[in-house]
N, C-alpha and C positions, 0 to 999 in steps of 0.2 A: 686096483684099490678096492677095499671092502669097507662096509659100514661099521663092522664090529671087529675088534682086535682078533688077529688070526693066530691064536695059540690055543691049545687045548685047555679046557676048564673042567676040573673034576666035578662031577655031580655032587652037590652038597645036599645031603639028606637032612630034612628037618628033624631037629631033636624034639622028643615028646614034650620037653619043657619049654620049647620056643613059644613065644606069644603068637596069637593068630595073625597079627600084622606081618610078622617075619615069615610065617609059613606061606602066606599068600604072596608075599614079595618073591620068595624063592620059586613059586609056581609061575611067576611072571603075570599074575592075574590082577595086580593092583594098579588102578589108575593113579598116575602121579598128578595131583591137583596143586599147581603152583598158584597160590591164592593172591599173592602180592610180592613185589620186589622190595617193598619197604622194610627196613630193619634198623636196629640201633648201630650196627656195624662196629661192634666191639671185638670181633673175632678176626685176628689177622690171618687165620688159615681158611677163611671163607672161600670156597671154590667157585662161587657164582660168577658168571661172565658179565661183562659190561653191558651186554644186550638185555640183561634182566635186573641188574643191580639198580636199586632206587627207582624202578619203574613200577608204578601202581597198576599192574595189568595181570590178567589171569592167563594161565596156560593149562590145558589138559593134555598131559604127555607133551608132545611137541607142537600141539595145536593152539594158537592164540584164540582166546574166547572172550566174547563181549557179554555173554549171558550164560546162565546155567543150562539153558536148553542145548547150547553147543557143547557144554561139558558132558551132558547126558548122551549126546550123539557120539562123542568120542568114547565114552564108557561102553556104549553098545557096540561100537566098531571093534573093540578089542575083547568083547565078552567079559568085561571086568566083574570080578566077584567082590571088589571092595575098592577103597580109595585111600591114599595117603596124602594128607593136606600139609603142604610145606610152603617155603618162601625163600627169601626174606623171612619174616616171622608172621605167621597167621594171626597172632594177637594184635599186630599193627593194623589188621583189617578184621577186627573181632566180629562185627555184625555180618560182614560178607562171609566169614568162615561159618558162622551159625546158619546163615541162609543156605550155604552150600551143603552143609550136613543135612539139613531138613529136606532140601530138594532131592538129594541122592537117596535118602531113606524113603521118601514118599514115592519116588519113581521105581526103586528096585526092592524095597521091602526091608524089614528089620534084619534079615540075614546078610545084607550088604555091609561088609565090615569096614569101618572108617577109623583110621588112626590119624593123629595130628602131632606135629612137632612144635615146640616153642622153647625159647630161652628166657621168657618173661615170667617172673614169679607173680602172677596176676592175683587180683583180689579173690580170696577163698570163696566168696559168695557167687562168683562167676562159674564155679565148677558145676553147680546145679543147672545153669543155663546150657552148658555144653552137654550134660547128661540128658536133660530133657529134649535137646535137639536130636540126640541119638548117637553122640560120640561114643565109640566103644573103647578106645585106647588112646592114651596120651603119653608122649615121650618128652621129658624135660632135658634141656641142654644147660648144664651149669656154667654160667659165665665166670671166667677166671677160676674155674674149678672150686667156687665157693658154694657150698651146699646149704648152709644154714638158712639163707634167705628164701629157700624154696620149700622148707619143711611144712609150713602151714598150708600152702597151696596144694602140695602133694597129698597131704592128709585129707583135704577137702575133696579132691578129685577121687581118691580111693573110697571115701565115705559115700560119695555120690554114685558109686557103682561103675566108675570108669577104671578099666585096667590101667594101672599107672606104673611107669618105669622111667629110667634115665638112659639117654643115649649120648655118647661122647666120642669124639675122635681121640685116638690114642697118640698123644704127642710124645715123641721119643725122649724129650728133655723134661718130662713131667712125671717121671716114675714115682717119686716119693709122694707127690700130690695125689696121683691116681690110687696108689696103695692106701692112702688115707681116706680117699673116697669110699673104698670098700668098707672101711671101719665105720665111717659116718653113716653109711646106708643101713647099718644094723638098726639104727633108731628110726628109720624112715619106713613108711607104709608103702613099699615098692615091691613089685613082683619080678622085675627084671632089670638088668643093666646090659645094654648093648654097647660094645666097643667097635668102632670102625677104624680100619687102618687109615692113618692120615695120608691124604692124597695131595700131591703137588700138581697143580693145574695152571692153566693160563691165567686164571683169576687170582691165584695167590702166589705165583712163582716168585715174585720179587720179595715178598715178605718171608717166604720160606727160605730163600737164599740168604737173607739177612740173619736168620736164625741158625744158619749153617746146616740146613737139612739137604741131603742128597737123595736121589732116587735109589731105591733098594736094588733094582735090576733095570735092564734096558727095555724090558717089555711090560712093565707095570708103572702105575703112577704113585705107588706107595713110597712113603718116606722111609729111608733107611733107619732101622731100629724100632719102627712102630710095631711091626708084626711080632718081633721077639718080646717086646714089652707086653703087648696084649695077651700073648700066650702065657706069659708068666702070671699075669693077673688071673687069667682063666684057670690056670693050674692051681693057684692058691684057693680059689673058690671051690673047685672040684675036690681038692684034697680035704678041705674042711667039711664038705658035704658027706664024706664017708669016714671021717675021723682019722685020716691018714696024715703023715708028716708033710709039711710044706716042702716042695722040691728045692726052694731057695735057701731057707734058713732052718729047716728041720723041725719047726715048731708045729704042734698040733693045735689047731684053732677050732672054736665052736663054729657050727654051720652058720653061714651068713643069712640064710632065709630068703634069698632071691637067686634067680637064674642069671648066669652071665653068658652072653653070646658074643662071639668075635666074628666080624665080617671083613674079609680081605677086599682090597680095591679091585683086584682081578675079578673076584666073584661078583661084586656089585656091577661092574661095567660089562664084563663079558659073559656073566652068568645070568643075573637077573634081567639085565636089559635085553640080552639075546632071547630069553624066554618070552619077555613082553612083546618084542618085535615079532617073534614066531607066532605068538597067539593072535596078534593083530593081522599078520599076514594070512593066517589060516582063515580068519573071519572075513577078510575083505578081498581075497585073491579073485582076479577076473579070469574068465575062461581061457584067455590067450597067454596068461602068465604062469610061471613056475616059481615055486618057493624053494630057495636054495637052503643048504645046510647052514649057511651063515645068516639065516633069517632075513634074506633080501628077496625082492621080486625081480625076476628076469624075463625079458621078452624081446622079440625082434621088432624092428621099426622100418617102415618105408616112408621116406620123407616126401611130402606132397603139398602142393598149394591147395587152399580151401576149395577153389573152383574145380579142381581135378580129382579130389579124393574119392568121390563116389564112383567115378569111372575106374580108378585104380582098384578099388575094392571089388568091383565087378570082374575086372580082368584077373585079379589074383584068385578070386573064387573059381573062375572058369578054368584057369591054368592048373590050380592045385586041388580043386574040388573041396576046398575048405569052406564050410558054412559061414555066412556073414556074421553069425553071432560070435565067432571066434576072432573077429577083428573089431578094433575100436579106433576111431579117429580122434586124436588129441589136437583140437584146434589151436590151443595155446602154443604147443610145441611144433605144430605143423607136420604131424607124422601119423601114419597108420600103424597101430600096434598089432602085431601078429605073433603067433607062437614062434619060438626060436628056430625049430626045424624048417618052418616055412620061409623064414628070412634067409636061412642058409641055402635053401633050395632055389630061390628066385634071385639071389644076389647078383649072379652073373647073367641073368636073363632080362633084367629090366634096366631102363635108362633113367635110374633114379637112385639117390643115396639110400643104402641099406645098412643097418647097424644092429648090434646086440646091445641092449641097455640093461643096467642093473640099478634098482632104486630101493630105498628103504621103504618098508610098508607103513610109514607114518603118514599123517595128514598131509604134510608138505611133499612127500615122495621125493626126498633128496636123491639126486642122481649121483651114484658113486662109481659107476663104470660105463664107458661107451667104447665099443670096438667096431670100427668100420669094416664092412664085409666086401666093399667094392671101392672103386676109385671115384665114384660120383659123390663128392662132398658138397654139402649145402653151402 
């Protein structure tokens, strides 16, 4: 078993017109700050799991956090260059979102890029609050694909100096509505439109089944038809930008004035997440661990009782000449962690359980593989 889907992901090179938030996400260098699980819950395609839905708690990447000091620790652990604030909806915890922006900017400086998602057309006067706190970029999700109610808020954000755009899932049965969104946005002060392949997840599976959506392939979470529609929308915007005929209807349209980016579910899950895991792994790897191509940490383990572990470490060091600094006793798991070659070398020489273990390089170090090297099971 592996932590990240096991299929090749083409390297997606950032477009020069991509917003900074997208560029940093593609690098895997953005901290994901889940500010609250509270939301209005009007989106039947919401992928959020039951463990986070309607729970007013913060997570920094996979780490639960009770304070922004812990958020900052996680940002340092992955050498973050920025943060994306999400939820739920961050506007359901407006003051906390503002506090988080200020705390991150104060700790890491003005170059630390922060973007935020919301589906709430909030009061225009609040735009200056977010700009003053240091928010660099904001992405609006149009509820029910109704754009008009967001126009004043979007204008206020843009005028306040926040890079402003729209981000939407590409629902396969909403082609006409999404095509109309392209035209509506001509009148909006937006810099970009991001389209995401609609994902079918544990959190939204029942609703997506009711709408008749199927997975596009057996190896992705993308809904059938979402990718094709998104590419048609992108082709329309690209054709207009160079004065070419639209591939669908042959019409030549005026340029739209904003950049359209399409992000597949495969790339989000197995591309961006892999790079974020790899980045954190590189920053936090211990001397006895190896970082795999799948962005997981791999090490050997000798299981030992707490009262015996010190003697075991002495014996392993004497037998293999491995310095003690290359061994770590995990008291909670009851095991001495060592490099994999050492575990393989001693597995048949010791009267103790020995294994090779693979974990994610996240705060919780989720165990994704365990292979026993001898018959001494704990």
